[in-house]
Phi, psi and omega in degrees: 000318179298319181297318179296320180295319180297321179294323182286329184264357182281350179082007181256129177272159176305140183263125176253095184288333183266128176241145176263106178296136183282340183079003181259118183303126178095326183291320179295332175293316179298323183268009178057038175128340180132194181267144173296131184289160174063035178230165180253131183235153177250127172244113186240151179174153179292162180305134179097357182276346175111022183296316181296316177299318177304310183297314180297320180296322178296317180293319181292329175296325176290319178300321179297337179261007180085015180265149178274148182225147180228127175252112179261117184240126174254354187237339181235153178273165179298323179293324177294319179295320178294326178293319176299315180298317181296326180295338178260000182079024182257157169244135180269014176298132183101347176257152175256129177252125179247096184270123185250002177226133176201164181277348181275180181283171180297131179256111188287345183277355174063011174289323168229075187295136185233120177233134178263113183303328182287343186244341186247137181293153180301321181301321179292324178297314180298318180297320180294324176296313181298321181295319180292322178294317178296329180287318187265336183051056182284152174276326181234140182225136170247130179245110188230114359228171184281346180296322177293321176299321181294321178292321179294323184291325176072338175215150186301323183295313180295321179299313181296319181296321181289322178294319177297322178295318177296319180300315180294319181298311181297323180296323180284347179256009179056046179255142168261118193242133170248121175259126182263137181223133183269008174060036178275353179276184177300123182301336180277355179278106184251027180301315182296326179299321182286332182279319187289150176288330178207155182227129176238126182254130177252137181226154171219149179220140179272134177269159177296333176213142179096182183289155176293154179253139178238145177210159178229161177217133173276105184287317178206154177199103184291133174075010181230133172275115184238167178272115183280182180084183181270142179232124178293149173213158177250142172247103188224175176300123186108352175115198180272145175226117184259141179248100182304138179302132184286124174242099190302322185298342181276001189231031180281139175227165175273137177209160181271133175291144178201147174259124189248142181285146175277349185098352178232117185302317182295324178289322175302317180298317178301321183277001180081025178131335180135201179271139183259131180301138180084011177237168176239147180237128180264126175256111189240136178168173181288168181297137177085006186274345177117016183293312181296318180297319177297320178298315179298321178300316180293319178297317180298320177298319178295318179297321179293335176281351181099007178281162174253134188232157174230131181240121181256112188253113182264323191263306189270151175286150181298318181299315179297319180297317181295318180296314182294318180295319180296322180294335180264011178080022180236069183281114181258001183303317180300327182284331174290320182296321182269003176087358180293326180243125174256113182255113186251124172271117186252131172257105185295340178286341184250343185250130178279158178301324179295320178294321179296314178298322178295323177296321177294318177300318179298317180297320183283313188273323182267321183262357175056047177268131186250002180223124184230135175235136179241115188224100009229171181286340179298315179290325178297325178301324181292342180278352185254152180286350180180163183300322181302317182286328176299314182296318179295314180295314182292325176300318181292318180297314182293322178295319177301311180299320179296315181290341177267359180073025182268137174273127186237142173241134180236129179255129179231114177281144179242155181274138179104158178250306175230166182078225182290125178242133180223161181242155175293327185210146180263111178248013185297324183286343177273348187266141176279330177215149181228123171258121181251130179249142179218143167276147171210155181266132178209124176056039179075014182236146173271112181250172182234140178238150178226146177207154175259116184257356180199140170204122181278345188245334184238157173275095189270161176286147179250010180276159178254132185235150173287146183230131183215145175246134178214154180293330184274326184246354182070230182267122181238142174233124185273188179290162178303138181275068186285340184265008178251146173231137178085025180298320182296338178279344180091346180233075185279165171250141185257126186230029182194207185232029178299123181290140178266154184296325181286348178249002186275357180080000000 
């Protein structure tokens, strides 16, 4: 008794050294290594969320480790399961399939056991399952699905007792069991949650445009420290791929502070020396004002320093970007060819925010990229269900990049050309520095102005300068527009003789 008391008061929980890897990319990270072996788990989700794929992937991960697996199906036929596996390029060789429903008569040899739920008592179904497990002695078991068990039981008490009996039986046979449930019962019925050692919920939602979004949540997991909240996942050829929710605080590293050139001396002066490593700069202005070109200029400067960069392009086509950059004397093609620059064309209608954040992590941690540009946040906003979630997600991404010592550029398009300019979302408070671009009318010409309105790290200039792009000079920044008033309104008045870049020769 004293020994038991000491164990309970020592603050140490039982140690489960053996984990059953799920074989699902990203999920084992969420579960800090996988599932505790010899336990019963519930995987629930409405039809189409990927439960069958989840189960098959779990069994095949065991086969790869030399473990035996058994798939018990009350809802799908063996041919249907093989078709699902074939769609992913898998072979179910090495797995045992126990099919309990078929249109044919009862087969007494149990090689393809057939039980009709409408005609056979639940107790007989349970006995047949136990007999097959005792015969095969599998390490991993999938039980698909509990909705048929619920129908056979006819009342909640009997259903709960049978599930408890199965749980005890599997535990004595050293099986790690996943029970699949399609959530066709009362959503408030949490009996299975209380019985299972762990619960994973799969969800999918249809968007007004684009592909449906899928996400999962680990509702409970006894004895395991897991990553809570929702995690986006893809159901694609090859199986499920989960993108663990980004928690920036878990990824801090030590790095040296440095001020980096943008590639244009005048722009460096405006920024108080240049871009600071581990910070982000927001380039804000209307369409066509030069935000993307400025981003490419900064990226090119980083590449020439020997850095590795990643550019995420949401709006413009890659071909158009390359042609335009080359015409301005900023050819980035050689850096794409040698792998220094990764240029990603992103379709926000097809990519979830979790997948995007996971891609950034891969670029930073696996590909060692220290310069990241996101162009633009307007399209990224369309990938989110609302502004609130965009801000939370972007805050986490920017904090992660900062803690990794990555220099980041963010492009934000604004509505309007002159006069009132507005944004879909205010990200100014998340930005370490802000470059603001504006169109203005001068001498019958549409000109462009640039100014730095914020910098948390440098003592920046507060003057407004003319900004111009040309094939011969590339990116140019003129003298301060001291003789203009009202440039930010787009309709300034001219009260002096400040030379304009187009007239400067």
